[in-house]
C-alpha positions in Angstrom: 103.7 115.8 81.1 105.2 116.7 84.7 102.7 116.8 87.3 103.2 120.1 89.4 102.7 119.8 93.1 103.7 122.3 96.0 107.1 122.0 96.6 109.1 121.8 99.6 113.1 122.0 99.8 114.4 118.2 99.9 116.4 119.6 103.2 116.8 122.4 104.9 120.1 122.6 107.1 119.4 124.5 110.2 122.9 125.7 110.2 123.1 126.6 106.6 121.9 129.9 104.6 120.9 127.8 101.8 117.4 125.9 100.9 118.7 122.4 99.1 116.4 120.9 96.4 116.8 117.8 94.4 116.7 117.9 90.8 113.0 116.7 90.5 111.7 119.4 93.3 113.4 122.2 91.6 111.9 121.3 88.1 108.4 121.4 89.8 109.3 125.2 90.3 108.7 125.9 86.9 105.0 126.0 87.4 103.4 126.7 83.6 106.6 128.4 82.3 106.3 127.6 78.8 109.6 126.6 77.0 110.6 128.9 74.2 113.4 127.2 72.8 113.9 124.6 70.5 116.5 121.8 69.5 117.7 124.2 67.1 118.1 127.0 69.2 119.9 124.7 71.6 122.5 123.6 69.1 123.8 127.3 69.0 124.1 127.7 72.6 125.7 124.5 73.4 129.5 124.5 74.4 132.2 121.8 73.3 131.4 118.6 74.7 128.6 119.9 76.9 125.5 117.7 75.5 122.7 119.7 77.3 119.4 118.7 76.2 115.9 120.3 76.1 114.7 118.5 79.2 117.6 119.9 80.8 116.4 123.7 79.8 113.0 122.4 81.4 113.9 121.2 84.4 116.7 123.4 85.5 117.1 126.4 83.4 113.1 127.7 83.2 112.4 127.2 86.9 115.9 129.5 87.0 114.7 131.9 84.5 111.0 132.2 86.3 112.8 132.7 89.6 114.9 135.5 87.8 112.0 137.3 86.3 110.2 137.6 89.6 113.7 139.1 91.0 114.1 141.7 88.0 110.5 142.6 88.3 110.8 143.5 91.9 114.2 145.4 91.6 112.4 147.4 88.8 109.4 148.1 91.0 111.7 149.1 93.6 113.8 151.5 91.6 110.6 153.3 90.5 109.4 153.7 93.9 112.7 155.3 94.8 112.7 157.5 91.8 109.0 158.5 92.7 110.1 159.3 96.2 113.0 161.7 94.9 111.1 163.4 92.2 113.3 162.1 89.6 112.5 160.5 86.2 112.6 157.1 86.0 116.1 155.9 85.3 117.0 152.5 83.8 119.4 150.6 86.0 120.4 147.0 84.7 119.9 144.0 86.9 123.2 142.2 86.9 123.7 138.6 87.1 127.2 136.9 88.0 128.0 133.3 86.9 131.0 131.8 88.6 132.9 128.8 88.4 135.9 126.7 87.0 137.4 126.1 83.6 135.2 123.8 81.7 132.4 123.8 84.0 129.9 125.2 81.6 129.6 128.6 82.8 129.4 130.0 78.9 126.8 127.6 78.1 124.5 128.3 81.2 125.0 132.0 80.5 124.0 131.8 76.8 120.8 130.0 77.7 120.0 131.9 80.4 120.3 135.2 78.2 118.3 133.3 75.8 115.4 132.5 78.0 115.2 135.6 80.1 115.0 137.7 76.7 111.5 136.2 76.2 110.2 137.8 79.3 108.2 140.6 78.2 109.4 142.7 81.3 113.0 142.6 80.6 113.5 141.9 76.4 117.0 143.3 76.2 119.5 140.9 77.8 123.2 141.7 77.4 125.8 138.9 78.0 129.7 140.1 79.0 132.8 137.7 79.7 135.3 139.1 81.9 138.0 137.4 79.6 138.0 140.7 77.9 139.5 142.3 81.4 142.4 139.9 81.1 145.5 142.1 81.0 146.9 141.6 77.1 149.2 139.1 76.5 152.3 141.5 76.3 151.5 142.8 79.6 150.9 139.2 81.4 154.2 138.4 79.8 155.9 141.6 81.1 154.7 141.2 84.6 155.7 137.2 84.4 151.7 136.1 84.5 151.3 134.3 81.5 151.4 130.8 83.7 148.6 132.8 86.2 146.5 133.6 83.4 142.8 133.3 84.7 144.2 134.0 88.4 142.5 137.0 90.0 146.0 139.0 89.2 145.8 138.5 85.5 142.7 140.6 85.4 142.6 144.4 85.1 140.1 144.6 87.9 140.1 148.5 88.1 138.9 148.5 84.4 136.2 145.7 85.2 135.0 147.8 88.4 134.9 151.0 86.2 132.8 149.3 83.6 130.3 148.0 86.2 130.3 151.3 87.8 129.2 152.9 84.6 126.5 150.2 84.2 125.1 150.5 87.2 125.1 154.5 87.0 122.7 154.4 84.2 125.3 155.5 81.7 123.8 154.9 77.8 126.8 153.3 76.3 129.6 151.3 78.3 132.4 149.7 76.2 134.1 146.6 77.2 137.2 145.1 75.4 136.8 142.0 73.5 138.9 138.6 74.1 139.7 136.2 71.3 140.1 132.5 72.5 141.8 131.7 69.1 144.4 134.4 69.7 144.5 133.8 73.2 144.8 137.7 73.6 142.7 140.8 74.1 141.7 142.0 70.3 143.1 145.7 70.1 140.6 148.5 69.5 137.8 146.0 69.5 134.9 146.9 71.8 131.5 145.5 73.0 129.0 148.1 73.5 126.5 147.6 76.1 123.6 149.9 75.6 121.5 150.1 78.9 120.1 146.5 78.9 117.6 145.4 81.3 119.5 142.3 82.4 123.4 142.3 82.1 124.9 138.7 82.5 128.5 138.6 83.4 130.6 135.5 83.3 133.8 134.5 84.6 136.1 132.5 87.0 136.8 135.0 89.7 133.5 137.4 89.6 133.1 136.4 93.4 136.6 136.8 94.3 137.6 139.1 96.5 141.5 138.4 97.6 142.3 141.2 95.9 141.3 143.5 98.9 144.5 142.4 100.2 146.1 145.0 97.9 144.0 147.7 99.3 140.7 147.3 96.9 137.4 148.3 98.9 135.2 147.5 96.2 134.7 144.1 94.6 133.1 142.7 91.1 130.5 141.1 93.3 129.3 144.4 94.9 127.4 145.2 91.7 125.7 141.9 91.2 122.1 141.5 92.3 121.9 137.9 92.0 124.9 135.3 91.4 125.4 131.9 90.3 128.0 129.3 91.0 128.4 126.2 89.2 129.7 123.3 91.0 131.3 119.8 90.4 134.0 117.5 91.8 137.1 118.9 90.8 138.2 115.3 88.9 134.7 115.4 87.1 136.0 119.2 86.0 139.1 118.1 85.0 138.2 115.4 82.8 135.9 117.8 81.0 138.6 120.1 80.6 140.9 117.3 78.8 137.7 116.2 76.6 137.3 119.9 75.5 141.3 120.0 74.8 141.1 117.0 72.5 138.2 118.3 70.8 139.9 121.7 70.5 143.1 119.9 69.1 141.2 118.3 66.2 139.1 121.7 65.2 140.4 125.0 66.3 144.1 124.4 67.2 144.3 123.2 63.7 143.8 127.1 62.6 147.3 128.3 61.6 146.4 131.5 63.8 145.3 129.8 66.8 148.0 130.5 69.7 147.6 126.7 70.6 148.3 125.6 67.2 151.2 123.6 68.2 149.2 121.3 70.1 147.4 120.1 66.9 150.1 118.2 66.3 150.2 116.2 69.3 149.2 112.7 69.3 145.9 111.8 71.5 148.2 110.4 74.1 150.5 113.4 74.2 147.7 116.0 74.2 146.0 114.2 77.0 148.9 114.4 78.9 149.5 118.0 78.0 145.9 118.7 79.2 146.5 116.9 82.5 149.5 118.8 83.1 148.2 122.2 82.4 145.2 121.2 84.6 147.8 120.2 87.4 149.7 123.3 87.3 147.3 126.1 86.3 143.6 125.6 86.3 143.3 123.0 89.5 145.3 125.5 91.8 143.0 128.4 90.7 140.3 126.4 91.4 141.3 125.3 94.4 143.0 128.6 95.9 140.7 131.2 94.3 137.3 130.0 92.9 136.0 127.3 94.8 136.7 129.4 98.3 133.8 132.1 96.7 131.3 129.1 96.5 129.3 130.0 99.5 129.1 133.7 98.3 126.7 132.7 95.5 122.8 133.1 96.1 122.4 130.0 94.0 124.7 126.9 93.4 123.9 124.6 90.8 125.8 121.2 91.6 126.6 119.2 88.3 127.0 115.4 87.8 129.3 113.9 85.4 127.1 114.5 82.5 127.0 118.2 82.7 123.3 117.5 84.1 122.4 119.4 87.4 121.8 117.4 90.2 121.2 119.4 93.0 120.1 123.1 93.6 120.9 125.1 96.7 119.2 128.7 96.8 120.2 131.0 99.6 117.5 132.1 101.8 116.4 135.7 101.8 
């Protein structure tokens, strides 16, 4: 059993807005928070080639869920105080958490595990998860605009629709619809909709959720303006590229073999050809998107989780309040 001691950040950089914690020191902030997940639960939450253990959940995710529970409770109290002052009936305004980072860095797995943990806390049992993939322009639109090779870049998203969605969520609207994306078809599913019905917490996961470069085109409202808390998952680019290639090879043996898969043509490649193709996609699309659009937003996050080669978190940086 881990001995709990008062924790001090491993280093406080005088010119940095962040407190830095080692893995061990962050783990001690779990306090007495129980682990509500089992190995069977974790099997359904892991992503492809992400062998996250229950120990990782206990050391990294439980302290994070405890921190967020405190933040959510504080915001709920603040909203109640405002409603009391204004003489309004209490309005249910979801607490929104944004998760950003590169392709293949583990955003989706983190979002699912965090959703599972936060929904176990009694003050906010209803936790929804929305990915920004659903707000990509449909393939037909991307092809018309010549943006198929820029899919995942900021300009490939329907930013206006995404901002409108978040505006309705934050306004307390009872039911708000979000478009649904199919990774099998590599496209938006026509007429499909995910309905978000006033959750206590909403997790929004996506590549560019902290990005604001579209301000150059005149937009004054950013997606991140709606976040109460934001997380950036970080790692060395070469490490992420290796994760992407490994995932591509795994998909070649599974999902790509489905005749309906957009990438079915890659299922017939040899391992060497598939490896070369994955590296090529990284060099042409995912790498430039990471360097030019995603990574520059890292310092906008309130929490930065730095991963090592095995997908385990090695360092945590928490923005000072």
